[in-house]
Each structure stands twice: as structure tokens, then as C-alpha cells.
Biotite code that builds the C-alpha atoms (Angstrom):
import biotite.structure as struc

atoms = struc.array([
    struc.Atom([-206.874, -42.984, 59.538], chain_id="A", res_id=1, res_name="MET", atom_name="CA", element="C"),
    struc.Atom([-205.512, -46.507, 59.128], chain_id="A", res_id=2, res_name="SER", atom_name="CA", element="C"),
    struc.Atom([-205.655, -48.310, 55.796], chain_id="A", res_id=3, res_name="PRO", atom_name="CA", element="C"),
    struc.Atom([-208.481, -50.810, 55.305], chain_id="A", res_id=4, res_name="LEU", atom_name="CA", element="C"),
    struc.Atom([-207.440, -54.460, 55.435], chain_id="A", res_id=5, res_name="PRO", atom_name="CA", element="C"),
    struc.Atom([-207.238, -56.308, 52.120], chain_id="A", res_id=6, res_name="THR", atom_name="CA", element="C"),
    struc.Atom([-207.560, -59.976, 51.224], chain_id="A", res_id=7, res_name="ALA", atom_name="CA", element="C"),
    struc.Atom([-203.855, -60.200, 50.425], chain_id="A", res_id=8, res_name="SER", atom_name="CA", element="C"),
    struc.Atom([-203.080, -59.350, 54.036], chain_id="A", res_id=9, res_name="ARG", atom_name="CA", element="C"),
    struc.Atom([-205.159, -62.119, 55.658], chain_id="A", res_id=10, res_name="GLY", atom_name="CA", element="C"),
    struc.Atom([-202.956, -62.547, 58.716], chain_id="A", res_id=11, res_name="SER", atom_name="CA", element="C"),
    struc.Atom([-203.080, -58.789, 59.289], chain_id="A", res_id=12, res_name="ASP", atom_name="CA", element="C"),
    struc.Atom([-206.869, -58.972, 59.354], chain_id="A", res_id=13, res_name="ILE", atom_name="CA", element="C"),
    struc.Atom([-206.714, -61.457, 62.214], chain_id="A", res_id=14, res_name="LEU", atom_name="CA", element="C"),
    struc.Atom([-204.154, -59.420, 64.086], chain_id="A", res_id=15, res_name="SER", atom_name="CA", element="C"),
    struc.Atom([-206.216, -56.239, 63.708], chain_id="A", res_id=16, res_name="LEU", atom_name="CA", element="C"),
    struc.Atom([-209.544, -57.663, 64.820], chain_id="A", res_id=17, res_name="TYR", atom_name="CA", element="C"),
    struc.Atom([-208.731, -60.551, 67.180], chain_id="A", res_id=18, res_name="MET", atom_name="CA", element="C"),
    struc.Atom([-207.603, -60.332, 70.743], chain_id="A", res_id=19, res_name="LYS", atom_name="CA", element="C"),
    struc.Atom([-204.698, -62.658, 71.680], chain_id="A", res_id=20, res_name="PRO", atom_name="CA", element="C"),
    struc.Atom([-206.985, -64.902, 73.739], chain_id="A", res_id=21, res_name="GLU", atom_name="CA", element="C"),
    struc.Atom([-209.374, -65.255, 70.765], chain_id="A", res_id=22, res_name="ASN", atom_name="CA", element="C"),
    struc.Atom([-206.449, -66.204, 68.547], chain_id="A", res_id=23, res_name="LYS", atom_name="CA", element="C"),
    struc.Atom([-205.567, -68.925, 71.034], chain_id="A", res_id=24, res_name="MET", atom_name="CA", element="C"),
    struc.Atom([-209.158, -70.210, 71.016], chain_id="A", res_id=25, res_name="VAL", atom_name="CA", element="C"),
    struc.Atom([-209.170, -70.206, 67.190], chain_id="A", res_id=26, res_name="ALA", atom_name="CA", element="C"),
    struc.Atom([-205.852, -72.078, 67.115], chain_id="A", res_id=27, res_name="ALA", atom_name="CA", element="C"),
    struc.Atom([-207.164, -74.720, 69.555], chain_id="A", res_id=28, res_name="VAL", atom_name="CA", element="C"),
    struc.Atom([-210.352, -75.136, 67.500], chain_id="A", res_id=29, res_name="VAL", atom_name="CA", element="C"),
    struc.Atom([-208.373, -75.546, 64.255], chain_id="A", res_id=30, res_name="VAL", atom_name="CA", element="C"),
    struc.Atom([-206.001, -77.988, 65.938], chain_id="A", res_id=31, res_name="LEU", atom_name="CA", element="C"),
    struc.Atom([-208.978, -79.949, 67.305], chain_id="A", res_id=32, res_name="GLY", atom_name="CA", element="C"),
    struc.Atom([-210.550, -80.187, 63.845], chain_id="A", res_id=33, res_name="VAL", atom_name="CA", element="C"),
    struc.Atom([-207.240, -81.392, 62.358], chain_id="A", res_id=34, res_name="VAL", atom_name="CA", element="C"),
    struc.Atom([-206.812, -84.030, 65.095], chain_id="A", res_id=35, res_name="ILE", atom_name="CA", element="C"),
    struc.Atom([-210.435, -85.203, 64.762], chain_id="A", res_id=36, res_name="ALA", atom_name="CA", element="C"),
    struc.Atom([-210.068, -85.516, 60.976], chain_id="A", res_id=37, res_name="THR", atom_name="CA", element="C"),
    struc.Atom([-206.800, -87.445, 61.322], chain_id="A", res_id=38, res_name="ALA", atom_name="CA", element="C"),
    struc.Atom([-208.387, -89.753, 63.904], chain_id="A", res_id=39, res_name="ALA", atom_name="CA", element="C"),
    struc.Atom([-211.367, -90.409, 61.635], chain_id="A", res_id=40, res_name="ALA", atom_name="CA", element="C"),
    struc.Atom([-209.046, -91.310, 58.758], chain_id="A", res_id=41, res_name="VAL", atom_name="CA", element="C"),
    struc.Atom([-206.951, -93.629, 60.936], chain_id="A", res_id=42, res_name="VAL", atom_name="CA", element="C"),
    struc.Atom([-210.022, -95.321, 62.415], chain_id="A", res_id=43, res_name="ILE", atom_name="CA", element="C"),
    struc.Atom([-211.772, -95.792, 59.054], chain_id="A", res_id=44, res_name="ASN", atom_name="CA", element="C"),
    struc.Atom([-208.692, -96.743, 57.004], chain_id="A", res_id=45, res_name="TRP", atom_name="CA", element="C"),
    struc.Atom([-209.028, -100.542, 57.557], chain_id="A", res_id=46, res_name="PRO", atom_name="CA", element="C"),
    struc.Atom([-212.730, -100.390, 56.625], chain_id="A", res_id=47, res_name="HIS", atom_name="CA", element="C"),
    struc.Atom([-212.014, -98.391, 53.454], chain_id="A", res_id=48, res_name="TRP", atom_name="CA", element="C"),
    struc.Atom([-209.200, -100.742, 52.518], chain_id="A", res_id=49, res_name="ARG", atom_name="CA", element="C"),
    struc.Atom([-211.399, -103.819, 53.059], chain_id="A", res_id=50, res_name="GLN", atom_name="CA", element="C"),
    struc.Atom([-214.203, -102.247, 51.014], chain_id="A", res_id=51, res_name="LYS", atom_name="CA", element="C"),
    struc.Atom([-211.788, -101.514, 48.153], chain_id="A", res_id=52, res_name="ALA", atom_name="CA", element="C"),
    struc.Atom([-210.534, -105.112, 48.267], chain_id="A", res_id=53, res_name="LYS", atom_name="CA", element="C"),
    struc.Atom([-214.105, -106.464, 48.130], chain_id="A", res_id=54, res_name="GLU", atom_name="CA", element="C"),
    struc.Atom([-214.960, -104.222, 45.176], chain_id="A", res_id=55, res_name="GLN", atom_name="CA", element="C"),
    struc.Atom([-211.781, -105.347, 43.398], chain_id="A", res_id=56, res_name="HIS", atom_name="CA", element="C"),
    struc.Atom([-212.675, -109.028, 43.923], chain_id="A", res_id=57, res_name="GLN", atom_name="CA", element="C"),
    struc.Atom([-216.249, -108.496, 42.727], chain_id="A", res_id=58, res_name="GLU", atom_name="CA", element="C"),
    struc.Atom([-214.953, -106.727, 39.634], chain_id="A", res_id=59, res_name="SER", atom_name="CA", element="C"),
    struc.Atom([-212.581, -109.607, 38.829], chain_id="A", res_id=60, res_name="ILE", atom_name="CA", element="C"),
    struc.Atom([-215.340, -112.194, 39.124], chain_id="A", res_id=61, res_name="LEU", atom_name="CA", element="C"),
    struc.Atom([-217.881, -110.101, 37.205], chain_id="A", res_id=62, res_name="ARG", atom_name="CA", element="C"),
    struc.Atom([-215.535, -109.944, 34.203], chain_id="A", res_id=63, res_name="GLY", atom_name="CA", element="C"),
    struc.Atom([-214.330, -113.558, 34.381], chain_id="A", res_id=64, res_name="MET", atom_name="CA", element="C"),
    struc.Atom([-214.662, -115.747, 31.280], chain_id="A", res_id=65, res_name="THR", atom_name="CA", element="C"),
    struc.Atom([-213.514, -119.317, 30.672], chain_id="A", res_id=66, res_name="PRO", atom_name="CA", element="C"),
    struc.Atom([-210.683, -118.135, 28.415], chain_id="A", res_id=67, res_name="ASP", atom_name="CA", element="C"),
    struc.Atom([-209.534, -115.559, 30.962], chain_id="A", res_id=68, res_name="LYS", atom_name="CA", element="C"),
    struc.Atom([-209.560, -118.171, 33.760], chain_id="A", res_id=69, res_name="ALA", atom_name="CA", element="C"),
    struc.Atom([-207.434, -120.509, 31.622], chain_id="A", res_id=70, res_name="ILE", atom_name="CA", element="C"),
    struc.Atom([-205.024, -117.688, 30.732], chain_id="A", res_id=71, res_name="ALA", atom_name="CA", element="C"),
    struc.Atom([-204.629, -116.717, 34.400], chain_id="A", res_id=72, res_name="LEU", atom_name="CA", element="C"),
    struc.Atom([-204.620, -120.145, 36.057], chain_id="A", res_id=73, res_name="CYS", atom_name="CA", element="C"),
    struc.Atom([-203.267, -122.515, 33.441], chain_id="A", res_id=74, res_name="GLY", atom_name="CA", element="C"),
    struc.Atom([-204.614, -125.516, 31.576], chain_id="A", res_id=75, res_name="HIS", atom_name="CA", element="C"),
    struc.Atom([-207.666, -127.040, 33.305], chain_id="A", res_id=76, res_name="PRO", atom_name="CA", element="C"),
    struc.Atom([-207.842, -130.665, 34.376], chain_id="A", res_id=77, res_name="VAL", atom_name="CA", element="C"),
    struc.Atom([-211.335, -130.766, 32.862], chain_id="A", res_id=78, res_name="LEU", atom_name="CA", element="C"),
    struc.Atom([-213.012, -128.534, 30.280], chain_id="A", res_id=79, res_name="ASP", atom_name="CA", element="C"),
    struc.Atom([-216.587, -129.498, 29.365], chain_id="A", res_id=80, res_name="GLU", atom_name="CA", element="C"),
    struc.Atom([-219.076, -127.553, 27.298], chain_id="A", res_id=81, res_name="THR", atom_name="CA", element="C"),
    struc.Atom([-222.757, -128.453, 27.047], chain_id="A", res_id=82, res_name="GLN", atom_name="CA", element="C"),
    struc.Atom([-225.354, -126.837, 24.863], chain_id="A", res_id=83, res_name="SER", atom_name="CA", element="C"),
    struc.Atom([-228.934, -127.039, 26.098], chain_id="A", res_id=84, res_name="ASN", atom_name="CA", element="C"),
    struc.Atom([-231.324, -124.521, 24.559], chain_id="A", res_id=85, res_name="GLN", atom_name="CA", element="C"),
    struc.Atom([-231.415, -121.635, 25.509], chain_id="A", res_id=86, res_name="PRO", atom_name="CA", element="C"),
    struc.Atom([-228.063, -121.746, 27.360], chain_id="A", res_id=87, res_name="THR", atom_name="CA", element="C"),
    struc.Atom([-224.545, -123.022, 26.875], chain_id="A", res_id=88, res_name="VAL", atom_name="CA", element="C"),
    struc.Atom([-222.670, -124.092, 29.992], chain_id="A", res_id=89, res_name="THR", atom_name="CA", element="C"),
    struc.Atom([-218.958, -124.584, 30.428], chain_id="A", res_id=90, res_name="ARG", atom_name="CA", element="C"),
    struc.Atom([-217.344, -126.352, 33.344], chain_id="A", res_id=91, res_name="ARG", atom_name="CA", element="C"),
    struc.Atom([-213.652, -125.913, 34.095], chain_id="A", res_id=92, res_name="LEU", atom_name="CA", element="C"),
    struc.Atom([-211.816, -127.819, 36.806], chain_id="A", res_id=93, res_name="VAL", atom_name="CA", element="C"),
    struc.Atom([-208.526, -126.166, 37.698], chain_id="A", res_id=94, res_name="ILE", atom_name="CA", element="C"),
    struc.Atom([-205.985, -127.163, 40.321], chain_id="A", res_id=95, res_name="ARG", atom_name="CA", element="C"),
    struc.Atom([-205.108, -124.389, 42.758], chain_id="A", res_id=96, res_name="ASN", atom_name="CA", element="C"),
    struc.Atom([-201.745, -123.722, 44.440], chain_id="A", res_id=97, res_name="ASP", atom_name="CA", element="C"),
    struc.Atom([-202.428, -126.504, 46.953], chain_id="A", res_id=98, res_name="TYR", atom_name="CA", element="C"),
    struc.Atom([-203.283, -129.075, 44.243], chain_id="A", res_id=99, res_name="ALA", atom_name="CA", element="C"),
    struc.Atom([-206.971, -128.933, 45.194], chain_id="A", res_id=100, res_name="LEU", atom_name="CA", element="C"),
    struc.Atom([-209.431, -129.186, 42.332], chain_id="A", res_id=101, res_name="ALA", atom_name="CA", element="C"),
    struc.Atom([-211.721, -126.179, 41.961], chain_id="A", res_id=102, res_name="VAL", atom_name="CA", element="C"),
    struc.Atom([-214.685, -126.097, 39.588], chain_id="A", res_id=103, res_name="GLU", atom_name="CA", element="C"),
    struc.Atom([-215.692, -122.929, 37.776], chain_id="A", res_id=104, res_name="LEU", atom_name="CA", element="C"),
    struc.Atom([-219.102, -122.978, 36.127], chain_id="A", res_id=105, res_name="ASP", atom_name="CA", element="C"),
    struc.Atom([-219.954, -120.537, 33.359], chain_id="A", res_id=106, res_name="PHE", atom_name="CA", element="C"),
    struc.Atom([-223.128, -119.943, 31.367], chain_id="A", res_id=107, res_name="ALA", atom_name="CA", element="C"),
    struc.Atom([-223.969, -118.083, 28.191], chain_id="A", res_id=108, res_name="ALA", atom_name="CA", element="C"),
    struc.Atom([-227.039, -117.647, 26.083], chain_id="A", res_id=109, res_name="SER", atom_name="CA", element="C"),
    struc.Atom([-227.074, -119.631, 22.827], chain_id="A", res_id=110, res_name="THR", atom_name="CA", element="C"),
    struc.Atom([-227.985, -116.342, 21.152], chain_id="A", res_id=111, res_name="ALA", atom_name="CA", element="C"),
    struc.Atom([-224.773, -114.757, 22.505], chain_id="A", res_id=112, res_name="GLU", atom_name="CA", element="C"),
    struc.Atom([-222.370, -117.629, 23.217], chain_id="A", res_id=113, res_name="PRO", atom_name="CA", element="C"),
    struc.Atom([-219.384, -115.286, 23.534], chain_id="A", res_id=114, res_name="GLN", atom_name="CA", element="C"),
    struc.Atom([-220.929, -113.495, 26.572], chain_id="A", res_id=115, res_name="LYS", atom_name="CA", element="C"),
    struc.Atom([-219.954, -115.847, 29.379], chain_id="A", res_id=116, res_name="TRP", atom_name="CA", element="C"),
    struc.Atom([-220.810, -115.170, 32.997], chain_id="A", res_id=117, res_name="ARG", atom_name="CA", element="C"),
    struc.Atom([-219.376, -116.979, 35.992], chain_id="A", res_id=118, res_name="LEU", atom_name="CA", element="C"),
    struc.Atom([-222.242, -118.700, 37.772], chain_id="A", res_id=119, res_name="THR", atom_name="CA", element="C"),
    struc.Atom([-220.494, -120.680, 40.509], chain_id="A", res_id=120, res_name="GLU", atom_name="CA", element="C"),
    struc.Atom([-217.174, -121.697, 42.023], chain_id="A", res_id=121, res_name="ILE", atom_name="CA", element="C"),
    struc.Atom([-217.236, -124.932, 43.981], chain_id="A", res_id=122, res_name="GLN", atom_name="CA", element="C"),
    struc.Atom([-215.523, -128.163, 44.851], chain_id="A", res_id=123, res_name="ASP", atom_name="CA", element="C"),
    struc.Atom([-216.017, -130.596, 41.911], chain_id="A", res_id=124, res_name="PRO", atom_name="CA", element="C"),
    struc.Atom([-218.046, -132.880, 44.206], chain_id="A", res_id=125, res_name="SER", atom_name="CA", element="C"),
    struc.Atom([-220.479, -130.007, 44.756], chain_id="A", res_id=126, res_name="GLY", atom_name="CA", element="C"),
    struc.Atom([-220.209, -130.370, 48.529], chain_id="A", res_id=127, res_name="GLU", atom_name="CA", element="C"),
    struc.Atom([-218.311, -127.114, 49.059], chain_id="A", res_id=128, res_name="ILE", atom_name="CA", element="C"),
    struc.Atom([-219.630, -123.995, 47.360], chain_id="A", res_id=129, res_name="LYS", atom_name="CA", element="C"),
    struc.Atom([-217.567, -120.822, 47.521], chain_id="A", res_id=130, res_name="TYR", atom_name="CA", element="C"),
    struc.Atom([-220.219, -118.131, 47.682], chain_id="A", res_id=131, res_name="GLN", atom_name="CA", element="C"),
    struc.Atom([-218.410, -114.917, 48.594], chain_id="A", res_id=132, res_name="THR", atom_name="CA", element="C"),
    struc.Atom([-215.936, -113.110, 46.350], chain_id="A", res_id=133, res_name="PRO", atom_name="CA", element="C"),
    struc.Atom([-213.292, -113.399, 49.089], chain_id="A", res_id=134, res_name="ALA", atom_name="CA", element="C"),
    struc.Atom([-213.687, -117.188, 49.326], chain_id="A", res_id=135, res_name="SER", atom_name="CA", element="C"),
    struc.Atom([-213.786, -117.559, 45.527], chain_id="A", res_id=136, res_name="GLN", atom_name="CA", element="C"),
    struc.Atom([-210.565, -115.595, 45.019], chain_id="A", res_id=137, res_name="ILE", atom_name="CA", element="C"),
    struc.Atom([-209.119, -117.222, 48.140], chain_id="A", res_id=138, res_name="GLY", atom_name="CA", element="C"),
    struc.Atom([-209.543, -120.756, 46.803], chain_id="A", res_id=139, res_name="VAL", atom_name="CA", element="C"),
    struc.Atom([-208.228, -119.788, 43.349], chain_id="A", res_id=140, res_name="LEU", atom_name="CA", element="C"),
    struc.Atom([-205.922, -116.765, 43.850], chain_id="A", res_id=141, res_name="PRO", atom_name="CA", element="C"),
    struc.Atom([-204.587, -116.995, 40.299], chain_id="A", res_id=142, res_name="CYS", atom_name="CA", element="C"),
    struc.Atom([-207.832, -115.293, 39.183], chain_id="A", res_id=143, res_name="LEU", atom_name="CA", element="C"),
    struc.Atom([-206.609, -112.051, 40.778], chain_id="A", res_id=144, res_name="ASP", atom_name="CA", element="C"),
    struc.Atom([-204.268, -110.309, 38.369], chain_id="A", res_id=145, res_name="THR", atom_name="CA", element="C"),
    struc.Atom([-202.984, -107.793, 40.935], chain_id="A", res_id=146, res_name="LYS", atom_name="CA", element="C"),
    struc.Atom([-199.148, -107.904, 40.991], chain_id="A", res_id=147, res_name="PRO", atom_name="CA", element="C"),
    struc.Atom([-199.076, -108.266, 44.783], chain_id="A", res_id=148, res_name="ALA", atom_name="CA", element="C"),
    struc.Atom([-201.171, -111.406, 44.566], chain_id="A", res_id=149, res_name="SER", atom_name="CA", element="C"),
    struc.Atom([-199.255, -112.856, 41.628], chain_id="A", res_id=150, res_name="LYS", atom_name="CA", element="C"),
    struc.Atom([-195.893, -112.535, 43.395], chain_id="A", res_id=151, res_name="SER", atom_name="CA", element="C"),
    struc.Atom([-197.174, -114.727, 46.225], chain_id="A", res_id=152, res_name="ALA", atom_name="CA", element="C"),
    struc.Atom([-198.332, -117.460, 43.842], chain_id="A", res_id=153, res_name="GLN", atom_name="CA", element="C"),
    struc.Atom([-196.416, -120.547, 42.858], chain_id="A", res_id=154, res_name="LYS", atom_name="CA", element="C"),
    struc.Atom([-195.866, -121.162, 39.111], chain_id="A", res_id=155, res_name="PRO", atom_name="CA", element="C"),
    struc.Atom([-198.189, -123.789, 37.690], chain_id="A", res_id=156, res_name="GLN", atom_name="CA", element="C"),
])
């Protein structure tokens, strides 16, 4: 009587119970699954990378404050604060790498004036409004603190 197969002898289990042609079929199936998985990763990689970039940009803008914008992008050309109950607004005009003026508008509640939120990024004339995170970071790349982005920037 032959010994019963054990879990520690997994390859022996296959050799005992599978015919050579079944082993070949199993190998082709496993290889097909591996190739399909690799193809899915390769096909979806640009989408995943773009999605990660968008989430990164949204995160930057969500946490942006006037002081952080000044620290990242340098001294603004214009810095105005207005207090109209129940909100405080702050308008910064900063020159980007191409010497174009870019306006950042922030608002805070008078009850919590330290909790700024970025409300808009636009051309100071108001004619051009940058509405997507990609266009907002694109027009003022100094807002992105990622090292890869900073190395491509010119000193201000």
C-alpha cells in the first residue's frame, strides 16, 4: 500500500493524480491567467497613474492656505484681506514661472478666521478661471510640493 499524500509534498500530489496531458492543460491555464493579469496591469497603468496624480492635486488644493501659498510660491505682488460679516476673504496675486499674474482667492468664516479654504484660482482680470485641479496646479506649479515638480521649477 502506498503512503497517503501530504500537504508538504504538493508537487507529488499532482504527479500522483494528474495525467501528463492534464498537467499541460493546467500549466497553459496558469500561464494564461498570468499573461492576462500582466496585460490588465499594463493596460490600466496609465489610468491608475493619472488617477493618483489627480488625487494628489486635489489634496494639495484642499489643504492650501494663504500662508502655505506664500511659503511655496514666494512673496505675492498683491495681498488683500477684506472682512465682511460673516466671512473674511483674502486675495493673493502671485507671479508664476512665466511672469504671468495668477490670483488665488481664499475665504474663511469670521468665527474661525484661521480656517482658510481656497475658493478660486483665476487671472486677476477674472477673464480666465482655472477650474480643474490640473489647470490650477499647471498655472501655478509652485503649489505642488512634490520633489519632481520642484526640480523643474525656476527659483523665484
